[in-house]
N, C-alpha and C positions, 0 to 999 in steps of 0.2 A: 505494499498499500504507499503511496508516496506520501511522504511527510510534508508538512507545510514547514519554511524554512521560520528563523526566529523574528523575523519582521512579521510576516503572514499570520504566525501565531501571537503575535503583540496585535493585531489588526482583528482577529478572529476574537480573543478574548473582551478586547475593546468593546467588540458589537455587542458580546452576551452582556458585558457591565452595562453599556447603553441600554439595553432592552430590560434588566431589572430594573435600571433605573426611571424609565419610560412606561414601564407597568407601575410601580409605585407610586409615582409621581400624577398619575391619574386623577386623584380626587384631589389632589391639589391645584394643578394649572394643567387643564385638558389640553393646550396648545404645546405648552413646551414637554409635556408628556408624548405627543404625538410625534412632534419633531426626535424627539431623544429615543421612543421606540421604533419610528421608521429607519434612521439611521442604523439604528444597532441590528436590526434585522436584515438592511442590504449589507453592512458590512459580514455579518456573521455567516449569513447565506454565501453569498460571494466566497469566502474563506472554504465554506464546506464544500463548496463546488470544486474549489481547487484538487482538492484531493481524490484521488483515485484509485480504484482497485483492478489490477490486469489480471488475478491469478485465476484457477480454476476453483477455488473451493465454491461450494452454491451456499453455504452457511454464512461466510462473509458476503458472498453478493448481495443476499438477501437482506442481511441486517442493513449493508449500504443502501440498498434501494427502501428501506424502513425510516431510515437515516433520512435519504431527500425527501421522504415523504412528512417527515416531520418539520423539516426547511420549510415545505410547501403551507403547511399548516401555520407555520409561524409569519410568512408572507400575507395567509388569509386575515390574520388575526392582525397584521399591520393596516389592511386594506379596510377592514371593517370597524378597526379603531377611528381610522381618518375620515370614515363615512359617518360615523356617528358624530365626530366632533363637526362635520362639515354640515350637518343637518338633514343628510340625505336619507332615503327611506330604505338602503340598502338592508341595515340592522335599526332595531328602534330599540333595544334596550343594550342591557352588556353582553352580547352574543360573541363579542372578541375576546372575551377572558375564557370561553370555552374552546376555541380555535389556540390559544395561548395555552390553555392547560394539556389538551391533547398533543400538540407541538412539544410543550417542555418534557410529557411524560415520556414522547416517542424518543426524544433525544437523549434524553437521560437512559432509558434502556439500551438504545443501541450503543452508546458510549462505552457503558461498561460490558456491554456482552462482545461488540468489535475488538475491545482491550484483550480480553480472556480470548475469543478465537485467533486473534492475530499471535499471541501468543505461543498457542498449540500448533499453530501452522509452522512459525518459526522454528519450533522444536522438532518437527519432522524433517 
């Protein structure tokens, strides 16, 4: 699996922190939260797309696809948050939180599973 460079890893982690800050600030200032969350999602997903897997292990390839599905859920959460803040009728309440929760759970699961599966692959 292609690893991120130090600079890319910094961008990846910064994106994750901006997403957390944006979600936490939603109750205080919706505009700032929207900007922080949107930028964080863009950075996070862009760096996640930079990692690739060219091996033949079916489990790792499946986990990688699930990880990309989690990234799509995070992008949908950012779109829904923006739509809600702009007053469009795409979402009425805080449905973006559901997308955020799904994306976060999938990302967390695949992160730990990918690490253990890559470790097993390296031992073979």
